[in-house]
C-alpha positions in Angstrom: 0.0 0.0 0.0 1.2 3.5 -0.9 1.9 5.8 2.0 3.4 8.5 -0.2 1.8 12.0 -0.4 1.9 14.0 -3.6 3.1 17.6 -3.5 3.6 20.2 -6.3 7.1 20.2 -7.6 9.4 22.8 -6.1 13.1 23.4 -7.2 14.3 22.1 -3.8 13.2 18.6 -5.0 15.4 18.8 -8.2 18.4 16.8 -6.9 16.2 13.8 -6.1 14.1 14.2 -9.3 17.3 14.4 -11.3 18.5 11.1 -9.6 15.2 9.3 -10.3 15.3 10.5 -13.9 18.8 9.2 -14.2 17.6 5.7 -13.1 14.9 5.9 -15.8 17.6 6.8 -18.4 19.8 4.0 -17.3 17.0 1.5 -17.6 17.0 2.1 -21.4 13.2 1.5 -21.3 11.8 4.9 -20.2 13.2 7.5 -22.6 15.4 8.2 -25.6 17.3 10.7 -23.4 20.8 9.5 -22.6 21.6 12.3 -20.1 19.5 14.1 -17.5 19.0 17.6 -18.8 20.0 20.6 -16.6 17.3 22.1 -14.5 16.5 24.9 -16.8 15.9 22.6 -19.8 13.8 20.2 -17.6 11.9 23.1 -16.1 11.0 24.4 -19.6 9.9 21.0 -20.8 6.9 20.5 -18.4 3.9 22.7 -17.6 4.9 24.5 -14.4 1.5 23.9 -12.8 1.3 20.2 -13.7 4.3 18.7 -12.0 4.4 16.7 -8.8 6.6 14.7 -6.5 5.8 11.8 -4.3 7.1 12.0 -0.8 7.5 9.2 1.8 8.9 10.5 5.1 11.4 13.1 3.9 12.3 11.2 0.7 11.2 11.9 -2.9 10.2 8.5 -4.2 9.0 9.6 -7.7 7.9 12.4 -9.9 5.3 13.0 -12.6 4.5 15.8 -15.0 2.6 16.8 -18.1 4.2 18.5 -21.1 2.8 20.2 -24.2 2.9 18.0 -27.3 2.9 21.1 -29.5 3.4 24.9 -29.1 0.4 25.5 -31.4 -2.7 26.9 -29.7 -5.0 24.3 -31.3 -3.2 21.6 -29.3 -3.1 23.4 -25.9 -5.4 20.7 -24.5 -3.2 17.8 -25.4 -0.4 16.8 -23.0 2.2 14.1 -22.8 2.4 12.2 -19.5 5.7 11.4 -17.7 5.9 9.2 -14.6 9.2 8.2 -13.0 9.5 6.1 -9.9 12.7 5.4 -8.0 13.5 1.6 -8.5 13.3 0.9 -4.8 9.7 2.1 -4.8 8.5 0.4 -8.0 5.6 -2.0 -7.8 4.1 -0.5 -4.7 1.2 1.4 -6.3 2.9 4.7 -6.7 2.3 4.7 -10.5 -1.4 4.3 -9.9 -1.4 7.1 -7.3 0.3 9.4 -9.9 -1.9 8.3 -12.7 -5.1 9.1 -10.7 -3.7 12.4 -9.8 -2.5 13.3 -13.3 -5.8 12.5 -14.8 -7.8 14.5 -12.3 -5.5 17.5 -12.5 -5.3 17.4 -16.3 -9.1 17.9 -16.3 -8.9 20.8 -13.9 -6.3 22.4 -16.2 -8.6 21.9 -19.3 -6.5 19.1 -20.9 -8.8 17.0 -23.2 -6.3 14.4 -24.3 -3.4 12.7 -22.5 -0.8 11.1 -24.7 2.0 8.6 -24.0 4.8 7.2 -26.2 6.1 4.0 -24.5 8.8 1.5 -25.4 6.9 -1.9 -26.1 9.4 -3.6 -23.7 8.1 -1.3 -20.8 5.2 -3.7 -20.0 4.7 -2.2 -16.6 4.0 1.2 -18.1 1.8 -0.2 -20.8 -0.3 -2.1 -18.2 -0.6 1.1 -16.0 -1.9 3.1 -18.9 -4.3 0.4 -20.1 -5.7 0.0 -16.5 -6.5 3.7 -16.6 -8.3 3.6 -19.9 -5.6 4.6 -22.3 -6.0 3.0 -25.7 -3.3 2.1 -28.1 -3.6 4.4 -31.1 -0.5 3.3 -33.0 3.0 1.9 -33.2 6.1 3.8 -34.5 8.6 1.3 -36.0 12.2 2.2 -35.6 11.4 5.8 -34.7 14.8 6.6 -33.3 18.0 5.0 -32.1 19.1 4.5 -28.6 22.7 3.3 -28.1 22.9 2.7 -31.8 19.8 0.4 -31.8 16.6 1.2 -33.6 13.7 1.3 -31.1 9.9 1.2 -31.6 7.4 3.0 -29.5 3.7 2.3 -28.8 1.4 5.3 -28.7 -1.4 5.6 -26.2 -4.0 8.2 -25.5 -6.9 8.9 -23.1 -9.6 11.3 -24.1 -11.4 13.2 -21.4 -15.1 12.4 -21.0 -15.6 15.8 -19.4 -13.4 18.4 -21.2 -14.2 19.3 -24.8 -17.1 17.0 -25.2 
């Protein structure tokens, strides 16, 4: 059972968020990134009002955020979802806690579509998205290389039943 609480991201959490992101990068199943960006680049990537950390005791155990999929006004209600959990806290329900929160907060923010691009090998992430009603909308074959190896991604989305209907 999850005992973590979710708090809005604040810069003081950056060192631990950076460490957790590094674990995701090293897994080679979470992102095409090969290095954690500096704080300014990371800060600009995500909506400033749609970023959270999970805290257990005094420790950040994970982070989640939504980012714009396009700078075009017509797509302002479409956001890509990112959830990263420290490996020692994986499998304890934290992904579900984040997903419930992200879905609820996305609707408060007027987001009508949540989007995810997931490596097919990341079965835990695929299961999490499917449990929360994301549907597979496509597959990108050999979309990019990671460590010189062409990788595919599976595309998932969840359309709000409340926003933009």
